C-alpha positions as CSV (number, residue, x, y, z in Angstrom):
1,M,142.2,103.8,162.9
2,R,144.4,106.6,161.4
3,I,147.6,108.1,162.7
4,Y,148.1,111.9,162.3
5,P,150.9,114.4,163.1
6,A,150.3,116.3,166.3
7,L,151.1,120.0,166.0
8,G,149.0,121.0,169.0
9,N,145.7,120.2,170.6
10,V,142.8,120.0,168.2
11,G,140.3,122.7,169.2
12,S,142.7,124.7,171.2
13,E,141.6,128.3,171.7
14,K,145.2,129.4,171.2
15,A,145.5,127.8,167.8
16,R,146.1,130.2,165.0
17,I,146.3,127.7,162.1
18,R,143.9,124.9,161.4
19,F,144.5,122.8,158.4
20,A,142.2,120.1,157.2
21,T,142.7,118.1,154.0
22,Y,141.7,114.8,152.6
23,A,144.3,112.2,153.3
24,I,145.0,109.2,151.1
25,G,146.0,106.2,153.1
26,T,147.6,106.6,156.5
27,A,149.3,109.9,157.2
28,Q,152.8,109.7,158.6
29,P,154.0,111.9,161.4
30,L,156.3,114.8,160.5
31,Q,159.9,114.6,161.4
32,G,160.3,115.0,165.2
33,Q,156.6,115.1,165.8
34,E,154.6,113.0,168.2
35,R,152.1,110.4,166.8
36,H,148.6,110.9,168.1
37,V,145.6,108.6,167.3
38,V,142.5,110.5,166.2
39,P,139.9,107.8,165.3
40,S,136.9,110.0,165.0
41,L,138.4,112.1,162.2
42,R,139.2,109.2,159.9
43,S,140.8,110.3,156.6
44,I,141.2,113.9,157.6
45,A,144.6,115.3,158.5
46,I,144.3,117.8,161.3
47,M,147.1,120.1,162.1
48,T,146.5,122.8,164.7
49,A,149.2,125.0,166.1
50,A,149.9,128.4,167.6
51,T,153.0,128.6,165.5
52,F,154.8,126.4,162.9
53,S,158.1,125.1,164.3
54,S,161.1,126.5,162.4
55,S,162.3,123.1,161.6
56,S,159.0,122.3,159.8
57,T,158.5,125.5,157.9
58,G,161.9,127.3,157.9
59,S,160.1,130.5,158.8
60,S,158.3,131.9,161.7
61,S,155.9,134.1,159.6
62,L,152.3,133.0,159.6
63,P,149.2,133.9,157.7
64,G,146.7,136.0,159.6
65,T,143.9,133.4,159.4
66,A,143.5,129.7,158.6
67,G,141.4,130.8,155.6
68,S,144.4,132.2,153.7
69,L,146.3,129.0,154.2
70,L,143.4,126.8,153.1
71,A,142.7,128.9,150.0
72,S,146.3,128.7,148.8
73,I,146.8,125.0,149.4
74,L,143.5,123.2,148.9
75,S,141.5,122.7,145.7
76,E,137.8,123.2,145.4
77,D,137.1,120.0,147.3
78,A,139.0,121.3,150.4
79,F,137.2,118.6,152.4
80,R,136.1,115.2,151.2
81,P,134.8,112.7,153.7
82,A,136.4,109.3,153.0
83,E,134.5,106.1,153.2
84,P,135.0,104.4,156.6
85,H,136.6,101.0,156.6
86,S,135.5,99.9,160.1
87,I,132.9,100.8,162.7
88,E,135.6,102.7,164.7
89,E,136.2,104.9,161.7
90,T,132.6,106.1,161.7
91,G,133.0,107.6,165.1
92,L,129.9,105.8,166.2
93,T,129.2,102.8,168.5
94,A,128.0,99.5,167.0
95,S,124.9,99.7,169.2
96,L,123.8,103.0,167.7
97,I,124.2,101.6,164.1
98,E,122.4,98.4,165.2
99,T,119.5,100.3,166.5
100,L,119.1,102.2,163.2
101,M,119.1,98.9,161.3
102,L,116.4,97.4,163.6
103,K,114.1,100.4,163.3
104,Y,114.4,100.4,159.5
105,V,113.5,96.7,159.1
106,L,110.6,97.2,161.6
107,L,109.3,100.0,159.3
108,I,109.4,98.1,156.0
109,G,109.0,94.5,157.2
110,S,112.0,92.9,155.4
111,A,115.0,94.1,153.5
112,S,118.2,92.7,152.0
113,G,121.5,93.4,153.7
114,R,122.5,95.9,151.0
115,Q,119.1,97.8,151.3
116,I,119.8,98.2,155.0
117,A,123.3,99.3,154.4
118,D,122.1,101.9,151.8
119,N,119.5,103.2,154.3
120,V,122.1,103.8,157.0
121,C,124.6,105.1,154.3
122,L,127.4,102.8,155.5
123,P,129.5,100.3,153.5
124,M,128.1,96.7,153.5
125,P,131.5,95.1,154.5
126,I,131.8,97.0,157.8
127,L,128.3,96.0,158.8
128,E,128.9,92.2,158.5
129,P,129.9,91.8,162.2
130,I,126.7,93.6,163.2
131,Y,124.6,91.3,161.0
132,Q,126.3,88.3,162.5
133,S,125.7,89.6,166.0
134,L,122.0,90.2,165.3
135,R,121.5,86.7,164.0
136,Q,123.4,85.1,166.9
137,R,121.2,87.0,169.4
138,Q,118.1,86.0,167.4
139,L,117.0,89.6,166.6
140,F,117.4,89.1,162.8
141,V,116.6,86.1,160.7
142,H,117.1,85.7,157.0
143,T,114.1,84.6,155.0
144,G,115.7,84.1,151.6
145,S,118.6,84.8,149.4
146,A,119.4,88.1,147.5
147,Q,121.8,88.9,144.8
148,L,125.6,88.7,145.1
149,G,125.5,86.4,148.1
150,D,123.3,88.6,150.1
151,Y,120.3,87.7,152.3
152,V,116.8,89.1,152.9
153,Y,116.4,89.8,156.6
154,T,113.3,90.2,158.8
155,L,112.9,90.7,162.6
156,T,112.2,87.9,165.1
157,D,109.6,88.5,167.8
158,Q,112.4,89.5,170.1
159,G,113.9,91.8,167.5
160,R,110.6,93.4,166.8
161,Q,110.1,94.2,170.5
162,R,113.7,95.6,170.7
163,A,113.0,97.8,167.6
164,K,109.7,99.1,169.0
165,V,111.4,100.1,172.3
166,A,114.1,101.9,170.3
167,L,111.5,103.6,168.1
168,E,109.7,104.9,171.1
169,Q,112.9,106.4,172.5
170,C,113.9,108.0,169.2
171,S,112.0,107.8,165.9
172,Y,114.9,108.8,163.7
173,I,115.4,106.4,160.8
174,G,117.8,107.0,158.0
175,A,121.5,107.8,157.5
176,A,123.8,107.1,160.4
177,P,124.7,110.5,161.9
178,V,128.1,112.1,161.9
179,P,129.8,113.1,165.2
180,L,129.7,116.8,166.0
181,D,133.5,117.0,166.1
182,E,133.8,115.8,162.5
183,Y,131.2,118.4,161.4
184,I,133.2,121.2,163.1
185,V,136.3,120.1,161.2
186,S,134.4,120.1,157.9
187,V,133.1,123.6,158.4
188,D,136.6,124.8,159.3
189,A,138.0,123.3,156.0
190,Q,135.2,124.7,153.9
191,S,134.9,128.1,155.5
192,V,133.8,131.1,153.5
193,R,136.7,132.9,155.0
194,A,139.1,130.4,153.4
195,E,137.9,131.5,149.9
196,A,138.6,135.2,149.9
197,P,137.0,135.8,146.4
198,R,138.8,138.3,144.1
199,K,137.4,140.8,141.6
200,A,137.3,138.3,138.7
201,Q,135.2,135.8,140.8
202,L,132.8,138.6,141.8
203,Q,132.4,139.8,138.2
204,K,131.8,136.2,137.0
205,A,129.1,135.7,139.7
206,F,127.3,138.9,138.7
207,S,127.9,138.5,134.9
208,D,124.3,137.8,133.9
209,I,122.7,140.6,135.9
210,S,123.0,144.4,135.7
211,V,125.4,145.8,138.4
212,E,127.2,149.1,138.2
213,P,131.0,148.7,138.3
214,H,131.3,151.2,141.2
215,F,128.8,149.2,143.2
216,L,130.9,146.0,142.7
217,D,133.9,147.9,143.9
218,A,132.0,148.7,147.1
219,L,130.6,145.2,147.5
220,G,133.9,143.3,146.7
221,P,135.9,143.9,149.9
222,A,132.9,142.9,152.0
223,V,132.5,139.6,150.1
224,N,136.3,139.1,150.2
225,S,136.4,139.4,154.0
226,G,133.6,137.0,154.7
227,A,132.4,139.4,157.3
228,G,128.8,140.6,157.7
229,L,127.3,143.5,155.9
230,F,124.2,145.6,155.7
231,L,122.5,146.0,152.3
232,Y,120.1,148.9,152.6
233,G,118.0,150.9,150.2
234,A,114.5,151.2,148.6
235,P,112.5,148.0,148.1
236,G,112.6,146.3,144.7
237,N,116.2,147.0,143.9
238,G,117.5,143.4,144.0
239,K,119.0,143.1,147.5
240,T,117.8,139.4,147.7
241,T,119.3,138.6,144.2
242,L,122.6,140.2,145.2
243,A,122.8,138.0,148.3
244,K,122.3,134.9,146.2
245,R,125.0,136.0,143.8
246,M,127.5,136.6,146.6
247,T,127.2,133.0,147.7
248,M,128.4,131.9,144.2
249,C,131.7,133.7,144.8
250,F,132.7,131.2,147.4
251,G,133.2,128.1,145.3
252,Q,130.4,125.9,144.0
253,S,130.0,123.1,146.5
254,I,130.5,121.9,150.1
255,W,130.0,118.6,151.9
256,I,127.5,118.5,154.8
257,P,126.3,115.6,156.9
258,R,122.7,114.5,156.7
259,A,122.5,114.4,160.5
260,I,124.8,115.1,163.5
261,T,124.9,113.4,166.8
262,D,126.3,114.5,170.2
263,D,125.5,113.3,173.7
264,G,123.2,110.6,172.2
265,Q,121.0,113.3,170.6
266,F,120.2,113.4,166.8
267,L,120.2,116.7,165.0
268,K,119.0,116.8,161.3
269,L,121.1,119.2,159.3
270,F,120.4,118.5,155.6
271,D,117.3,120.4,154.5
272,A,116.1,120.1,150.9
273,A,114.6,123.6,151.2
274,Y,118.1,125.1,151.4
275,H,120.6,122.4,150.3
276,E,120.7,121.5,146.6
277,P,122.5,118.2,146.2
278,M,125.2,117.9,143.5
279,E,126.9,115.0,141.9
280,A,129.7,113.8,144.2
281,A,132.3,113.4,141.5
282,G,135.9,113.8,142.3
283,S,138.9,114.8,140.1
284,G,142.5,113.8,139.7
285,I,143.6,111.4,142.5
286,L,140.3,111.7,144.2
287,K,138.3,110.4,141.2
288,S,138.3,106.8,142.2
289,A,138.0,107.4,145.9
290,E,134.7,106.5,147.5
291,H,133.1,109.1,149.8
292,D,131.3,108.6,153.1
293,R,127.6,108.4,152.1
294,R,126.5,110.0,155.3
295,W,127.6,113.2,153.8
296,V,126.0,115.1,150.9
297,K,127.7,117.3,148.4
298,V,125.6,120.4,148.0
299,R,125.8,123.9,146.4
300,R,126.9,126.5,148.9
301,P,123.6,127.4,150.6
302,T,121.9,130.7,150.6
303,V,119.4,130.7,153.5
304,I,116.8,133.5,153.4
305,A,114.7,134.4,156.4
306,G,112.2,137.3,156.1
307,G,109.5,138.7,158.3
308,E,108.5,135.2,159.5
309,L,111.8,134.8,161.4
310,T,111.3,134.2,165.2
311,M,113.7,133.4,168.0
312,D,112.7,129.8,167.8
313,N,114.2,129.5,164.3
314,L,117.6,130.4,165.9
315,E,117.6,127.5,168.4
316,I,117.4,123.7,168.0
317,R,113.8,122.8,167.5
318,H,113.4,119.6,169.5
319,D,110.4,117.4,168.8
320,S,109.5,115.7,172.1
321,R,107.5,113.0,170.4
322,S,110.2,111.9,167.9
323,N,113.1,112.9,170.2
324,V,114.8,114.3,167.1
325,G,116.2,117.9,166.8
326,E,116.1,120.2,163.8
327,A,119.2,122.4,163.2
328,P,118.6,126.2,163.4
329,L,118.9,128.4,160.3
330,Q,122.4,129.7,161.1
331,L,123.7,126.1,161.3
332,K,122.1,125.2,158.0
333,S,123.7,128.3,156.4
334,N,127.3,127.4,157.5
335,C,129.8,127.8,154.7
336,G,127.3,129.8,152.7
337,C,125.2,132.9,153.1
338,L,122.5,133.8,155.6
339,L,120.3,136.6,154.5
340,I,118.0,138.3,157.0
341,D,115.6,140.0,154.6
342,D,113.4,142.9,155.5
343,F,115.4,143.4,158.7
344,G,113.3,145.4,161.1
345,R,110.0,143.9,160.1
346,Q,110.4,140.5,161.9
347,R,107.9,139.4,164.5
348,M,110.6,140.1,167.1
349,S,112.2,143.4,167.7
350,P,115.6,144.1,166.0
351,Q,117.2,144.4,169.4
352,E,116.2,140.9,170.3
353,L,117.8,139.5,167.2
354,L,120.9,141.6,167.6
355,N,121.4,140.6,171.2
356,R,121.1,136.9,170.2
357,W,123.9,137.2,167.6
358,I,126.2,139.9,169.0
359,V,128.5,137.2,170.6
360,P,128.5,134.8,167.6
361,L,129.4,137.6,165.2
362,E,132.3,138.5,167.4
363,N,133.7,135.0,168.1
364,R,132.4,133.1,165.0
365,C,130.9,130.4,167.1
366,D,127.4,129.9,168.6
367,Y,126.1,128.0,171.6
368,L,123.1,125.8,171.3
369,T,121.2,123.7,173.9
370,L,120.4,120.0,173.3
371,A,117.2,118.4,174.7
372,T,119.3,117.0,177.5
373,G,120.2,120.5,178.6
374,K,123.8,120.2,177.4
375,K,125.3,123.2,175.7
376,I,127.3,122.6,172.6
377,Q,129.6,125.0,170.7
378,V,129.1,125.0,166.9
379,P,130.6,127.1,164.1
380,F,129.0,130.4,163.1
381,D,130.7,130.5,159.7
382,Q,128.7,132.2,156.9
383,L,128.5,135.5,155.1
384,I,125.6,137.1,157.1
385,I,123.7,139.8,155.3
386,F,121.1,142.1,156.8
387,S,118.9,143.5,154.1
388,T,116.6,146.4,155.0
389,N,114.6,149.2,153.5
390,L,115.3,151.3,156.6
391,D,118.4,153.2,157.7
392,P,120.6,150.8,159.6
393,S,121.4,153.4,162.2
394,S,117.7,153.7,163.1
395,L,117.5,149.9,163.8
396,T,120.4,149.2,166.1
397,D,123.1,150.7,168.2
398,E,126.8,151.4,167.5
399,A,128.0,148.3,169.3
400,F,126.3,146.0,166.8
401,L,127.0,148.1,163.8
402,R,130.7,147.8,164.7
403,R,130.4,144.0,164.3
404,I,128.8,144.4,160.8
405,P,131.8,146.2,159.2
406,Y,130.3,146.9,155.8
407,K,127.2,149.0,155.0
408,V,126.4,149.2,151.3
409,E,123.5,151.2,149.9
410,V,121.7,149.7,147.0
411,K,120.6,152.8,145.0
412,D,117.9,153.2,142.4
413,P,119.0,152.3,138.8
414,T,120.0,155.1,136.4
415,R,118.0,155.5,133.2
416,E,120.7,153.7,131.2
417,E,120.6,150.7,133.6
418,F,116.8,150.7,133.4
419,H,117.1,150.3,129.6
420,L,119.7,147.5,130.1
421,L,117.4,145.6,132.5
422,F,114.6,145.8,129.9
423,S,117.0,144.4,127.2
424,F,117.9,141.5,129.5
425,I,114.3,140.5,130.2
426,A,113.3,141.0,126.6
427,K,116.0,138.5,125.6
428,Q,114.7,136.0,128.1
429,L,111.2,136.3,126.7
430,H,112.4,136.1,123.1
431,C,111.0,139.6,122.5
432,E,112.5,142.4,120.4
433,F,113.9,145.1,122.6
434,R,112.6,148.5,121.6
435,P,114.3,151.4,123.5
436,E,111.8,153.9,122.2
437,A,109.0,152.0,124.1
438,V,111.1,152.2,127.3
439,D,111.5,156.0,126.7
440,Y,107.8,156.3,126.3
441,L,107.2,154.4,129.5
442,I,109.5,156.7,131.5
443,E,108.3,159.9,130.0
444,K,104.6,159.1,130.4
445,H,104.4,157.1,133.6
446,Y,107.5,158.1,135.6
447,R,108.7,161.6,135.1
448,P,105.4,163.5,135.4
449,I,104.8,162.1,138.9
450,N,108.5,161.7,140.0
451,R,108.0,157.9,140.3
452,P,111.3,156.3,141.2
453,L,112.9,153.6,139.0
454,R,113.3,150.2,140.6
455,R,115.3,147.2,139.3
456,C,112.3,144.9,139.7
457,Q,110.0,146.9,137.5
458,P,111.4,146.0,134.0
459,R,110.9,142.3,134.8
460,D,107.5,142.8,136.4
461,L,106.1,145.1,133.7
462,L,107.5,143.0,130.8
463,F,106.0,139.8,132.2
464,Q,102.6,141.5,132.4
465,V,103.0,142.5,128.8
466,R,103.9,138.9,127.9
467,N,100.9,137.5,129.8
468,F,98.5,139.9,128.1
469,C,99.8,139.1,124.7
470,V,99.7,135.3,125.2
471,Y,96.2,135.5,126.6
472,N,94.9,137.4,123.6
473,G,96.9,135.4,121.0
474,L,99.1,138.4,120.1
475,P,102.8,138.4,119.4
476,V,104.9,139.4,122.4
477,E,106.0,143.0,121.6
478,M,107.2,146.0,123.6
479,R,104.5,148.4,122.4
480,P,103.4,151.7,124.2
481,E,99.8,150.6,124.5
482,H,100.9,147.3,126.1
483,F,102.9,149.3,128.7
484,D,99.9,151.6,129.3
485,R,97.8,148.5,130.2
486,A,100.5,147.0,132.4
487,V,101.0,150.2,134.3
488,Q,97.3,150.4,135.2
489,T,97.4,147.0,136.9
490,Y,100.9,147.2,138.3
491,F,101.0,150.6,140.0
492,T,97.9,150.5,142.1
493,V,97.2,153.1,144.9
494,V,95.1,151.6,147.6
495,K,92.9,154.3,149.2
């Protein structure tokens, strides 16, 4: 159990500063501050206040947002979940952990104590009282010895019956979940708004793709603010690629829990389709510190939803058979980027989607409904991007456009940029770049019919040239005749 300084009520709506950082050991209260016990937050110091007291800060001036404070004080690992040293520090009950252990052993037949601990992602020492309790109540029995003084456990008949009942109630097996309160704190500490990327970071993120300097100047303030934006323009000009690059401006990694629990319900958050795990290595004083294995260090996510997006994807998807929920897309994209691609072409009307998100965009929080009917408040903290080929004003009303403060047009590339894109792709394909071949392509296949240039075309056409050459055993070269053949199959008019 940890002791933390109390600078206000955690979660208070009046709070203007929220500061979360990894704490080594037991934090001591500030001078003149009351000591509060916050067992569920373990090794995270939480300080929330409407104002700093003059005795603590010596000044009454405050940053406008918590993000500016976090960005200036914290390193890249603004949040690092510490390994719990007791069941109380996990924020979970012993009975919940015990149930996960019983279901796991029922599934595989028998397992060593360390195997079970690895499956629930909790340290072996804090589980010893649970193992002892399970043996005393004749739910577990050890059938042999394992390495390092460990035992191999299996279920008794009574234990098997208990595990089957638990499995029927909820089929979740795996890492012990993290309480919702702790997840909210982690999002607050790793918020995209805490980063406020500058020009140098934006240039680095876009360094290996072709972007006009004036376009970066228009995009930069939108990324810096962490607010939403519309990217609009003709198809094929790289709006999806731009969204992925924007995520790279907000630091490389974040910590997310594998699963969340609230009101006895399990909600799976980690999704391999959107979350790419990274090595959980620390630096400096954190290098030797163990982390809570219920959390995964991942690259900041870029979640992309296109025409397949429905209203169901924006709510908790509850499986009535397994009694396990799946987090909606906006929750999986927290601390990253959420791209609504081809906005206006979803299976639902644009107005439905906008009505669903008009309040979250304003308040930066969302409300979801658990299977029990309970409503929970969760963070809505991501750079949300609406990408469309249509004019934003034709898709929505002024009230919603006001909540998306930046509208950036992605224009067609110039002739010079078109050449530059060909040179990039030629280098990737180990092919000599020939500018005269690109000039031939433009003069013969673009200018006579006023065909617009698109950023995707150099890649697509040059890959067709490469495929043709490889198929016929020819060297990969940018030759006019190869482009003539590629154009015939690439630009097809369906009558």
